[in-house]
Steps between C-alpha positions, in 0.01 A plus 500: 500500500719199588363154519157634587215297638194482285118486562406200723337244231761583233801486734516426870340364712213357276665444164245371259253470780720245680655563848872533482675278754841621377466834662474349846876537581453884430167503686658333809806751484263804505236348722606720803515827296861494503731295279624180662693302250554214741120419474552418134741209547327182614575132448126394535342682212356161366297473831417872506347507154281206588321665813125543439281700522718781384385744760681284755825480320674806644395413855626147472822588314598824686292493820286793414255628240610726222224761428576558147494138412155460671372800290620347174311171594186686595455651152497217249391688177612830366309754698536832655776387738713391213405797295640752754846363435483500124739781402467399119117589511571824668787604281338448150468868420820617678813585291805512727852441377583156592816285493405136535747230586449120551619163406384196313492298821358758737210355705333840476555493121128521429492843691761617256273367208226735629740792534622446136130509385437829667807677339473347165352814342707750689714721264870398475707655768222451773550120509812287530518124550772269614436134498785249597556138571432563870286373782314723753828586673579672171844577353684254717611163329659372193330174529217334702390148564744348251422748211783729407438836346845599387735797597257769376221406738573756753479878453746748673313812387159469656562751786631744254205455281264552797691825583457621143139423486416700814738780412342544161126457607524683839755776433454530119870455430567390141736197567385288197317225702181578299692433173612149601321183386148483649552109547810323594467116537720188526449197284599169691664257261672778290622665834470858357327818583260649230309816462145575365259789466219341713372206674367263375797514244344658177736305277389162626228295321211333666518137435249234584625149612227237525467202732451156341425154659755315715260212506525416871558673830839364566714733307849408611577397143410851386230395257296816514548731199526865461434585136525830304190391310154446640430121519199424284408185711341570844663303782530500884718408779400428851647459850386454848592770754511399868523784755661249737790450253571825335778563248795707634590862393869459547636770740660536845217647711754659737668678214187703449535493112212322333566567122861361469587291193541138578539163336148335487621191304405249778182682609367485130503118538192518730172350382325825567708719280451540137800600277486648154821564307615626165722282275865591552542850361674528168630853595531721804168641603470806724172552704472844681202604694221339711311197379127465455381139560153423350366159602172315462435299805253273678480352857262296696578735800331829566831680516859397436826696403705508197870559529689547181886537460724586198813303497825481284596135434858444384652224289526271824141540602572753785174715538570842648192703622491849354158648551177380662128592563211369703122537504222359731242387240207649701654859420523442133228775434634742758645518858188660647284186496532135478365304197531141596541234248244260378609137451616425151432860369796638282586861581789724393768631741745777444810515712772775481853391603794678633745664261819364342745579226671164413685360197383142443824365329505289183425145614306602803129460530243750633270321764174585666388288799156507659412370840250599782722548792821670598595426867710774654355757245121476585296293738347208323145545371273257688301445178201602704301832508706583808821524277829525675368522856320165543568208732302286258658411161398301198698377196424697183507347156627787277504503115671736251345525157697602195475514117204571285240715692714490812814700389692470835822698440765730632547838347866625524699791357786392285785722410582512121 
């Protein structure tokens, strides 16, 4: 199972209930039921992503309708249409030897998360996991988007491992593959491969890091706090999200890679982005796993999105995105129905991010950012009950509560 796509609302095309715009390059390339890579490369993506209503986007951009894109737009909530493609739900009671490979920056990484959940209780020897510092194109680069991963980033033994896996499980040949480490993973920052007996890594310790007030919406000064202790005092931070002026998820649309690491230092200066950072670390801290983000939010809109990112901030203030997650607030209680927000009502959200193993160096800071848009990643939520597919938009006033009875936090796994 190599960089496998997941179920629709966990992975693509409806991650967190939003509608993924970042998959359009791929969608265009396969729109004629054969792969045409030339359809991915455009210099007018800015205009294409602004076409509304969305069911006219393909025809205006390509000159013809794309039936599967139309189907995706017809089924707004998680229903029988989406259920039919959910291999995780169908596979819960199966136990098939599985070798799972992916990367920290794979845009189908949430599909790998689902696969890892399925094999967690398999006997050793029936599961093997390899997770590297790779994007969806896999074991192909020593660095990407200005982030270097060192000489050990690429593996030259993967084809041999595949061969051994099939030889052992299909032919019954005792070649020792079932005796190798069940999990092999790469820690960015330390630039080394490690092994473990399972995923999540059993030796890691779940650690809660709490949000505390930054006092104002403009967080370019980095005033927001991440604290290892729950703040006693309740506080809140607010921002206005305008769908006509969404923040940017920094990718090259034509590259067709939507989870690459990038420098978000300038983007974090926006008025509609909240930043929460630890003090400079007194020692190296290694976080390995996915991150659970628990937020208490309110909005004056019936629906809006919440996009969270984990970044590594160096001594010079450079903020590199490592992992992210997103959720449409109306789906906070399940993707099969919409629970619209009531103005001023405080509700909890739980957002699962992509995976990472990263060493935050001494002197660096761990940062979490929160905003309500991610242009290039998802189509902006209109802040109306029509969500992402509306020609009418309103500005949403969104608030994050923390401290006291509102313990907004991230839960990470730290290596000891």
